C-alpha positions in Angstrom: -61.0 -67.6 16.0 -64.5 -69.2 16.0 -63.6 -70.9 12.7 -60.6 -72.5 14.3 -62.6 -73.7 17.3 -65.3 -75.2 15.1 -62.7 -76.9 13.0 -61.1 -78.4 16.1 -64.5 -79.5 17.3 -65.2 -81.2 14.0 -61.8 -82.9 14.2 -62.5 -84.2 17.8 -66.0 -85.4 16.8 -64.6 -87.2 13.8 -62.0 -88.8 16.0 -64.6 -89.9 18.5 -66.7 -91.4 15.7 -63.7 -93.3 14.3 -62.8 -94.6 17.7 -66.5 -95.6 18.3 -66.6 -97.5 15.0 -63.4 -99.3 15.8 -64.7 -100.3 19.2 -68.0 -101.5 17.7 -66.3 -103.6 15.0 -63.8 -105.0 17.5 -66.6 -105.9 19.9 -68.6 -107.7 17.1 -65.4 -109.6 16.2 -64.8 -110.6 19.8 -68.4 -111.7 20.3 -68.3 -113.8 17.1 -64.9 -115.2 18.0 -66.1 -116.1 21.5 -69.2 -117.8 20.1 -67.0 -119.9 17.8 -64.6 -120.8 20.6 -67.5 -121.9 22.8 -69.2 -124.0 20.2 -66.2 -125.6 18.4 -65.3 -129.2 18.6 -68.7 -130.5 19.4 -68.6 -134.1 18.3 -71.8 -135.9 17.3 -72.2 -139.6 16.5 -75.0 -141.8 15.0 -74.9 -145.6 15.1 -77.3 -148.4 14.5 -75.9 -150.9 17.0 -77.9 -154.0 15.8 -78.9 -154.7 19.5 -75.3 -155.3 20.3 -74.8 -158.1 17.8 -71.7 -157.7 15.6 -70.8 -158.9 12.1 -69.6 -162.1 13.7 -73.2 -162.7 15.1 -71.9 -162.4 18.6 -73.6 -160.2 21.2 -71.0 -158.0 22.9 -72.2 -154.6 24.3 -68.7 -153.8 25.6 -67.5 -153.5 22.0 -70.1 -150.8 21.5 -69.1 -149.0 24.7 -65.4 -149.2 23.8 -65.9 -147.8 20.3 -67.9 -144.9 21.7 -65.4 -144.3 24.5 -62.5 -144.3 22.0 -64.1 -141.7 19.8 -65.2 -139.4 22.7 -68.4 -138.0 21.2 -70.4 -135.4 23.1 -73.8 -136.6 21.8 -74.7 -140.0 20.5 -77.8 -141.2 18.7 -78.3 -145.0 18.7 -80.7 -147.1 16.8 -81.8 -150.7 17.1 -81.4 -150.6 20.8 -83.5 -151.6 23.9 -83.9 -149.5 27.0 -81.8 -151.8 29.3 -78.9 -151.6 26.7 -79.2 -147.8 26.6 -79.0 -147.6 30.4 -75.9 -149.9 30.6 -74.1 -148.0 27.8 -74.9 -144.6 29.4 -73.8 -145.8 32.8 -70.4 -147.1 31.5 -69.8 -143.9 29.6 -71.1 -141.6 32.4 -73.6 -139.9 30.0 -77.2 -138.8 30.4 -79.6 -140.8 28.3 -83.1 -141.1 27.0 -84.7 -144.1 25.3 -87.6 -143.8 22.9 -89.4 -147.0 21.9 -90.9 -147.6 18.5 -94.7 -148.0 18.6 -95.6 -150.9 21.0 -92.1 -152.3 20.8 -89.2 -152.9 23.1 -86.7 -151.7 20.5 -86.2 -148.1 19.5 -83.8 -145.2 19.5 -81.7 -143.7 22.3 -79.7 -140.5 22.9 -76.7 -140.2 25.1 -75.2 -136.8 26.0 -72.4 -135.3 28.0 -74.3 -132.1 28.2 -77.6 -131.4 30.0 -80.8 -132.6 28.3 -83.1 -129.7 28.7 -86.3 -131.0 27.1 -87.0 -134.3 25.3 -89.9 -136.3 23.8 -90.5 -139.4 21.6 -92.7 -138.8 18.6 -94.4 -141.5 16.5 -94.1 -140.9 12.7 -96.4 -143.6 11.5 -98.0 -146.1 14.0 -98.8 -148.6 11.4 -95.1 -148.9 10.6 -93.9 -148.6 14.2 -91.3 -145.9 13.6 -90.4 -143.0 15.9 -88.3 -139.9 16.3 -86.5 -138.5 19.4 -86.6 -134.7 19.7 -84.2 -133.3 22.3 -83.0 -129.8 23.4 -79.5 -130.0 24.7 -77.7 -127.2 26.4 -74.2 -126.8 25.0 -72.2 -123.8 26.4 -75.4 -121.9 27.1 -76.8 -122.6 23.6 -79.8 -124.9 22.8 -79.0 -127.5 20.2 -82.0 -129.2 18.7 -81.3 -132.9 18.1 -83.5 -135.3 16.1 -82.8 -139.0 16.0 -84.7 -141.6 14.0 -84.7 -145.0 12.3 -86.9 -145.0 9.2 -88.8 -147.8 7.5 -87.0 -150.6 5.7 -90.3 -152.2 4.5 -91.0 -150.1 1.4 -90.2 -146.8 -0.2 -93.7 -145.4 0.3 -93.6 -145.7 4.1 -90.1 -144.3 4.2 -91.2 -141.3 2.1 -94.2 -140.6 4.3 -92.0 -140.6 7.4 -89.4 -138.2 6.0 -92.1 -135.8 4.8 -93.6 -135.9 8.3 -90.3 -135.0 9.8 -89.6 -132.1 7.4 -93.1 -130.6 7.4 -94.1 -131.3 11.0 -91.5 -132.2 13.5 -88.8 -129.8 12.2 -91.2 -127.0 11.5 -90.2 -123.8 13.2 -86.6 -124.9 13.8 -83.9 -122.9 12.0 -80.8 -122.8 14.3 -78.5 -125.5 15.7 -80.5 -128.3 14.2 -79.1 -131.8 13.9 -81.1 -134.6 12.2 -79.4 -138.0 12.4 -80.0 -141.7 12.3 -80.5 -144.8 10.0 -82.7 -143.5 7.2 -82.7 -146.7 5.1 -82.3 -144.7 1.8 -79.4 -143.9 -0.3 -78.1 -140.5 -1.5 -79.7 -141.1 -5.0 -83.2 -141.4 -3.5 -86.1 -139.0 -3.6 -86.1 -138.9 0.2 -82.5 -137.7 0.3 -83.2 -135.0 -2.2 -86.3 -133.8 -0.2 -84.1 -133.3 2.9 -81.6 -131.2 1.0 -84.2 -129.2 -0.9 -87.1 -128.7 1.5 -88.7 -125.3 2.0 -88.9 -125.2 5.8 -85.2 -125.5 6.8 -81.9 -125.6 4.9 -80.1 -128.8 5.8 -76.8 -130.2 4.6 -75.3 -133.7 4.6 -72.3 -133.2 6.8 -70.3 -136.2 5.5 -70.8 -135.2 1.8 -70.1 -131.6 2.7 -66.6 -132.6 3.7 -65.8 -135.8 1.8 -65.9 -137.0 -1.7 -65.7 -140.8 -1.1 -68.7 -143.1 -1.0 -69.0 -143.0 2.8 -70.6 -146.5 3.0 -72.1 -147.3 6.4 -74.0 -150.6 6.1 -72.6 -154.0 5.2 -74.2 -157.4 5.0 -73.7 -160.4 2.6 -71.2 -158.3 0.7 -73.8 -155.6 0.2 -72.5 -152.1 1.1 -74.7 -149.0 1.2 -74.8 -145.5 2.5 -77.9 -145.1 4.6 -76.8 -143.5 7.9 -76.5 -139.7 8.0 -75.9 -136.6 10.1 -77.7 -133.6 8.6 -77.3 -130.1 10.1 -78.8 -126.6 9.7 -77.0 -124.0 7.6 -75.8 -122.0 10.6 -73.6 -124.9 11.8 -70.2 -125.6 10.2 -69.0 -129.2 10.2 -65.2 -129.5 10.3 -64.6 -133.2 10.3 -66.9 -136.2 9.4 -65.8 -139.8 9.4 -67.2 -143.3 9.1 -66.0 -145.5 12.0 -65.5 -149.1 10.9 -66.1 -151.7 13.7 -67.0 -155.4 14.0 -69.4 -154.5 16.8 -72.4 -154.0 14.5 -73.5 -154.5 10.9 -73.6 -150.7 10.6 -70.7 -148.4 10.8 -70.8 -145.4 13.2 -70.8 -142.0 11.7 -69.2 -139.0 13.5 -69.3 -135.3 12.6 -67.4 -132.6 14.5 -68.6 -129.0 14.5 
């Protein structure tokens, strides 16, 4: 009799353990699925707008606004922009914005966001070369996304290399999750700087356009010279689903958009 009772108790205990395991696995699946649902379809754009001057040498800020409006990005990083331009664009798009000037200059970078900007600062990479980096914490569906926007030196390879090393070893230090590094980097995918970004020790980053596409992805054009120098890099925890180059006459650069 005792044997039968003990056997039944063991059966009940086993059943309870199986049910608990199923509930645990199901809960983990639902949590993961909920997170993916909350964070999917976040669209991020980078664009050097050439201070509103298009490939026809005409100034027309509305072309910039209309292109952004048409693509509906959630976060936009703009380069070669002045503060009054950033304010006008943000106002027409009904987005929050922040402008970060290059060292002692009216020109710089800007960030526009549909989501709340929790914390933001403008960091100088190398005062002698007048280059800067915007670091922003943006709240997207209760998660902090760490956005870095820059426009690196065009003058020479040495300055550019110093700036990217500073970003990787200093500005991005300690960041591992939901990191986006974007902008006009003024180097190609064959460069030492590009390789440093993809192979640095502090954080694993991937080139979102190359991750999804095999074509050249050229973003800059002038005097029949086409180059790929604009990028959106992301940390390994983020999964890009679509990345596209947006061709427009509004600037000598093409916009680049990645959706997560």
